[in-house]
C-alpha positions in Angstrom: 0.0 0.0 0.0 1.5 3.3 -1.1 2.1 6.0 1.5 -0.5 8.8 1.4 0.8 12.2 0.5 -0.9 15.1 2.4 0.9 18.1 0.9 2.0 19.3 -2.6 5.0 21.6 -3.1 4.0 24.7 -5.0 6.9 27.1 -4.7 9.7 28.6 -2.7 10.6 31.9 -1.1 14.3 31.4 -1.0 16.0 34.5 -2.3 19.0 36.8 -1.7 18.5 39.5 0.9 16.0 37.5 3.0 18.7 37.4 5.7 17.7 41.0 6.6 14.5 39.4 8.1 16.5 36.7 10.0 16.5 34.0 7.4 19.3 31.5 7.7 18.9 31.0 11.4 17.1 27.9 12.6 13.4 28.4 13.2 13.7 32.1 12.2 10.1 32.2 10.8 8.5 31.2 14.1 10.9 32.4 16.8 10.7 36.1 15.9 7.4 37.4 17.3 7.7 40.6 15.3 7.8 38.7 12.0 4.6 39.0 9.9 3.4 37.0 6.8 0.6 37.6 4.3 0.0 35.2 1.5 -1.5 35.9 -2.0 -2.1 33.5 -4.8 1.3 34.2 -6.4 3.2 36.3 -3.9 4.0 36.5 -0.2 4.7 39.6 1.9 7.0 39.1 4.9 7.8 41.9 7.3 9.7 42.7 10.5 9.4 45.9 12.4 10.8 48.1 9.7 11.1 46.2 6.4 8.6 44.4 4.0 9.7 41.9 1.4 7.4 41.0 -1.5 8.4 37.6 -2.9 7.0 35.9 -6.0 6.8 32.2 -5.0 4.7 30.8 -7.9 6.9 31.5 -10.9 10.4 30.0 -10.8 11.4 31.8 -14.0 10.4 35.2 -12.6 12.4 37.4 -10.3 11.7 36.0 -6.8 12.1 39.3 -4.9 9.6 41.7 -6.4 10.0 44.6 -4.0 11.7 45.6 -0.8 9.7 48.2 1.0 11.0 50.5 3.8 7.8 52.2 5.0 7.6 55.9 5.9 7.7 55.6 9.7 8.2 58.3 12.3 11.6 58.0 13.9 10.7 60.5 16.6 7.8 58.4 17.9 9.6 55.0 17.4 6.9 53.8 15.0 7.1 50.3 13.6 5.1 47.7 11.7 2.5 45.7 13.6 0.1 44.3 11.0 0.3 43.2 7.4 -2.2 42.1 4.8 -2.9 42.1 1.1 -5.7 44.1 -0.6 -6.5 42.3 -3.9 -8.9 43.7 -6.4 -9.5 42.8 -10.1 -6.7 44.9 -11.5 -5.0 46.2 -8.4 -2.9 44.4 -5.8 -1.5 46.4 -2.9 0.0 45.7 0.5 -1.7 47.2 3.6 0.5 47.9 6.7 -0.6 48.7 10.2 1.7 50.6 12.5 2.2 51.0 16.2 0.9 54.5 16.1 -2.4 53.7 14.5 -1.6 54.5 10.9 -2.8 52.5 7.9 -0.2 52.5 5.0 -0.9 51.1 1.5 2.0 50.3 -0.9 1.9 49.1 -4.5 4.1 46.2 -5.7 6.9 48.6 -6.7 7.2 49.9 -3.2 5.5 53.3 -3.8 3.3 54.7 -1.1 -0.3 54.8 -2.3 -2.2 55.9 0.9 -1.6 56.9 4.5 -4.3 57.5 7.1 -4.6 57.7 10.8 -7.2 55.3 12.1 -7.0 55.9 15.9 -4.0 56.6 18.2 -2.7 53.2 19.4 -1.2 50.0 18.0 -2.9 48.2 15.2 -3.0 44.5 16.1 -4.7 43.0 13.0 -5.9 43.7 9.5 -8.8 41.4 8.5 -10.2 41.2 4.9 -13.3 39.2 4.3 -16.5 39.0 2.3 -19.8 37.3 2.6 -22.1 36.3 -0.3 -25.9 36.7 -0.2 -27.5 33.3 0.4 -30.2 31.7 2.6 -28.5 32.8 5.8 -27.3 36.2 4.6 -29.8 38.8 3.4 -27.0 41.0 1.9 -23.5 40.5 0.6 -20.6 42.6 2.0 -16.9 43.0 1.6 -14.9 44.7 4.3 -11.5 45.5 5.8 -11.5 45.3 9.6 -8.8 47.1 11.7 -8.3 45.7 15.2 -6.7 47.7 18.0 -6.6 47.2 21.8 -10.2 48.0 22.7 -11.1 49.5 19.3 -12.5 48.1 16.0 -12.7 50.0 12.7 -14.6 48.9 9.6 -13.9 49.9 6.0 -16.3 49.0 3.3 -14.5 47.2 0.5 -16.3 49.2 -2.2 -15.1 52.5 -0.8 -11.4 51.3 -0.8 -11.8 49.9 -4.3 -13.3 53.0 -5.7 -10.7 55.3 -4.2 -7.8 53.1 -5.2 -9.2 52.8 -8.7 -9.5 56.6 -8.8 -6.0 57.1 -7.6 -4.7 54.4 -10.0 -6.1 56.1 -13.1 -5.6 59.7 -12.1 -2.1 59.4 -10.8 -0.8 56.3 -12.5 2.7 57.6 -12.4 2.8 56.8 -8.7 2.1 53.2 -9.6 4.2 52.6 -12.6 5.9 55.5 -14.4 8.0 57.1 -11.7 8.5 57.3 -7.9 6.6 60.1 -6.1 8.6 63.0 -4.8 9.9 62.5 -1.3 7.9 64.4 1.3 7.7 64.9 5.0 5.6 62.4 7.0 3.4 65.3 8.0 2.7 66.2 4.4 1.9 62.5 3.5 -0.9 62.4 6.0 -2.6 65.4 4.5 -2.1 64.7 0.8 -4.4 61.6 0.6 -8.1 61.4 0.5 -9.3 59.6 3.6 -11.1 56.2 3.3 -14.5 56.6 5.1 -14.9 54.1 7.9 -16.8 53.4 11.2 -15.1 53.2 14.6 -16.2 51.5 17.8 -14.9 51.3 21.3 -15.1 47.7 22.6 -13.0 48.1 25.7 -15.8 47.6 28.3 -14.3 44.3 29.4 -10.7 45.4 28.9 -8.3 45.8 26.0 -8.6 43.0 23.4 -5.8 40.8 22.0 -7.8 40.1 18.8 -11.3 40.7 17.4 -13.4 40.4 14.3 -16.7 41.6 12.9 -18.6 38.4 12.4 -21.5 39.7 10.3 -24.7 41.6 10.3 -27.1 41.1 13.1 -30.8 42.1 13.8 -31.5 45.3 15.7 -32.3 45.3 19.4 -35.8 44.3 20.6 -38.3 47.1 21.2 -36.3 49.5 19.0 -37.8 51.3 16.1 -36.8 50.0 12.7 -34.4 52.5 11.0 -32.0 52.6 8.2 -29.1 51.8 10.5 -27.2 48.5 10.1 -26.0 46.5 13.1 -22.9 44.3 13.2 -21.8 41.6 15.7 -18.2 41.9 17.0 -16.4 39.2 19.0 -13.3 40.1 21.0 -10.8 38.0 23.0 -8.4 39.2 25.6 -6.9 38.9 29.1 -9.8 40.2 31.2 -12.5 38.4 29.2 -11.7 35.3 27.2 -14.6 36.0 24.9 -16.9 39.1 24.7 -19.5 40.1 22.1 -20.9 43.5 21.1 -23.6 44.9 18.9 -22.1 47.6 16.7 -24.4 50.4 15.4 -23.6 51.9 12.1 -24.0 55.6 12.4 -24.8 56.6 8.9 -25.1 60.3 9.6 -21.6 60.4 11.1 -20.3 58.3 8.3 -21.6 60.8 5.8 -20.0 63.7 7.6 -16.8 61.7 7.8 -16.9 61.1 4.1 -17.4 64.8 3.4 -14.7 65.8 5.8 -12.4 63.3 4.2 -12.6 65.2 1.0 -12.5 68.8 2.4 -10.0 68.5 5.2 -7.0 67.2 3.2 -7.5 69.9 0.6 -7.8 72.5 3.3 -4.7 71.3 5.1 -2.8 71.2 1.8 -3.8 74.8 0.9 -2.8 76.1 4.3 0.5 74.3 4.3 1.3 75.6 0.8 0.4 79.2 1.8 2.5 78.9 5.0 5.5 77.7 3.1 5.2 80.7 0.8 5.0 83.2 3.6 7.6 81.6 5.9 9.9 80.2 3.1 12.9 81.9 4.7 12.0 81.0 8.2 11.1 77.9 10.1 8.5 75.6 8.5 5.0 76.0 9.9 3.7 73.3 12.3 1.1 71.2 10.6 -2.0 70.2 12.6 -2.4 66.6 13.6 -5.5 64.8 12.2 -8.2 64.4 14.8 -9.3 60.9 15.7 -12.8 60.0 14.5 -15.5 59.8 17.2 -16.8 56.4 18.2 -20.2 55.0 17.0 -22.3 53.1 19.5 -21.2 49.6 20.7 -23.5 47.8 23.0 -22.2 44.8 25.1 -24.0 41.5 24.6 -22.1 38.9 26.7 -18.7 38.0 28.0 -16.9 35.0 29.4 -14.5 35.5 32.3 -12.4 32.6 33.5 -9.3 33.8 35.2 -6.4 33.1 34.7 -7.4 31.9 31.2 -7.0 34.6 28.5 -7.8 34.5 24.8 -4.8 34.6 22.4 -5.7 33.9 18.8 -8.9 34.3 16.9 -9.9 32.7 13.5 -13.2 33.3 11.7 -14.9 30.9 9.2 -15.7 32.2 5.7 -19.4 32.8 6.5 -18.6 34.3 9.9 -20.8 31.8 11.8 -18.0 29.9 13.5 -14.8 31.1 15.2 -11.9 29.2 16.6 -10.3 30.7 19.7 -7.0 29.6 21.3 -6.3 30.4 25.0 -3.4 30.5 27.4 -4.3 27.1 28.9 -3.8 25.2 25.7 -7.5 24.9 24.8 -9.3 25.6 21.5 -12.9 26.8 21.7 -15.3 26.6 18.7 -17.7 29.5 19.0 -21.1 29.8 17.3 -21.0 33.5 16.6 -24.8 33.8 16.0 -25.9 32.0 19.2 -22.7 33.2 21.0 -22.3 29.7 22.5 -19.2 27.5 22.6 -20.1 24.3 20.7 -16.8 22.4 20.9 -13.6 22.3 23.0 -10.2 20.8 22.4 -7.5 20.4 25.1 -3.8 20.0 25.0 -2.8 22.4 22.2 -0.5 24.9 23.7 0.9 27.6 21.2 -1.5 26.3 18.6 -2.8 28.2 15.6 -6.0 27.5 13.6 -7.4 28.2 10.2 -10.6 27.1 8.5 -10.3 25.2 5.2 -12.5 23.3 2.8 -11.9 19.6 2.0 -13.3 17.6 -1.0 -15.7 15.3 0.8 -17.9 14.1 -2.1 -15.2 13.3 -4.6 -16.9 10.0 -5.6 -20.2 11.8 -6.3 -18.9 13.1 -9.6 -20.5 11.8 -12.8 -19.0 8.4 -14.0 -18.0 9.6 -17.4 -14.8 10.7 -19.1 -16.0 14.4 -19.1 -13.9 16.5 -16.6 -15.9 17.3 -13.5 -15.4 20.6 -11.8 -16.3 20.2 -8.1 -19.0 22.5 -6.8 -19.3 24.2 -3.4 -21.6 21.4 -2.3 -18.8 18.8 -2.8 -16.7 20.5 -0.1 -17.1 20.4 3.7 -15.8 22.9 6.2 -12.9 21.8 8.3 -10.6 23.2 11.0 -6.9 22.9 10.6 -5.0 22.9 13.9 -1.3 23.4 13.9 0.3 22.1 17.1 3.9 23.1 16.9 4.9 21.3 20.1 3.7 18.1 18.6 5.0 18.8 15.1 1.6 18.0 13.5 -1.4 19.5 11.8 -4.8 18.0 12.5 -7.8 18.4 10.3 -11.2 18.2 12.0 -14.5 18.2 10.2 -17.0 20.9 11.3 -19.0 21.2 13.4 -19.0 17.9 15.3 -17.1 15.7 12.9 -14.1 13.5 13.8 -10.5 14.1 13.1 -10.0 13.1 9.5 -6.3 13.6 9.0 -3.0 14.1 10.9 -0.1 15.6 9.0 3.5 15.7 10.1 5.2 19.1 9.6 8.7 20.3 10.1 9.7 22.4 13.1 9.8 26.0 12.2 6.8 25.8 9.8 3.9 28.2 9.7 0.3 27.8 8.4 -0.8 30.5 5.9 -4.0 31.2 4.0 -4.3 33.4 0.9 -6.1 36.7 1.6 -9.7 37.2 0.4 -9.9 38.6 -3.1 -12.5 41.4 -3.5 -15.2 40.4 -5.9 -14.6 36.7 -5.5 -17.8 36.2 -3.4 -19.9 37.6 -6.3 -18.8 35.0 -8.8 -20.5 31.7 -9.1 -18.1 29.4 -11.0 -15.7 27.9 -10.9 -15.7 27.6 -7.2 -12.4 28.2 -5.5 -12.2 26.4 -2.1 -10.6 27.7 1.0 -7.1 26.3 1.0 -4.3 26.1 3.6 -0.6 26.5 2.8 2.4 25.4 4.9 5.6 27.4 4.8 8.8 25.8 6.0 11.0 28.7 7.0 14.2 26.7 7.2 14.0 25.3 3.7 11.9 28.1 2.2 9.5 25.6 0.6 5.8 26.4 0.3 3.3 23.6 0.0 -0.4 23.3 -0.1 -2.5 20.8 2.0 -4.3 18.4 -0.3 -8.1 18.9 -0.5 -9.3 15.3 -0.6 -10.4 13.4 2.4 -10.0 10.0 0.7 
């Protein structure tokens, strides 16, 4: 009987210059807590506190190192990179960077700065990109970028970001392809870009959070008049409360004002700054006003779970947003139903574990018995949870919600599980269906492999 192969090699990240991020040392990919990774279908972005490498892993004939980005960070405030993610649209692929001072930076694949905006003073912990398709359980479809900070959640609508990036792409294409933009002060950068409109909520009632996510749209509170407002459910994890949930109210009036201010304020600042430079050209440059933080919309607490000394550490959301996997400091993994806000499953003995949801081909034998090629549909896949237990050196695949463990995969020490970022517009297309896959990056060898989809 032949040995079953669980992974397939798809590419490599080995390239010159990667030693700037610590490559070459044993377990460099997992030992450095400041090292961040974001995977796309053909490229990977790897960053430390001050550098971002964009590497093409899919094409061995192409230049492996596509770009080396040194973001515009404030040396006075000791600003550094704290979050990393791809923003992938139909024609545009950019890298989003979150900083320790609450700034969102967007760079193109040539390393040119596309956008810079202050979200809220504080450290950005996570950038989440996700979309939901309209179906029997979802009345509307939505695509969003969620920014997570200690006790704060911000939500950007994907269509707003796409529209503004397209506008900037076509109007100032020289900043993407033709030439590098002129070097400017960091203060000028913040005032020269049109601000992305967004919503901001304070979710620190039960203490600062270590991670969080907006799980989806939820109904309005009971006994409240129906209005045009939309409500979201947010789940946070942290030290004071392992799990807490909030109802987020979308303040449309404030969002409209913010959208208007985002167009007027940058132009006003730019005009004032230009006039000041003309008047005081021979003297000391005028001090530029700091952008004011956006006020919070309403966030109403729903529930919380406190179990000292347990604390939540990592948070993973399923594609539909109905399930979440939470790892805690006691080596447990909790499976949370985000609609009922109930823990429906528990695993023990998984210290330092990380989880990602994936889809496995469960109904492979249900394809038509003919020579015609059969393209699996969404109904042929089942949702699973991949649990990487680094202390055991294995990855376990469990079928959701209450299914058994269907596979155990040995993995090398110093490996990390990755998942390609959500592609805007992908939830609107019907065929062919692209399942949710999981990749395994071996930092010591540089080899990138994909976990096979079949259960059989």
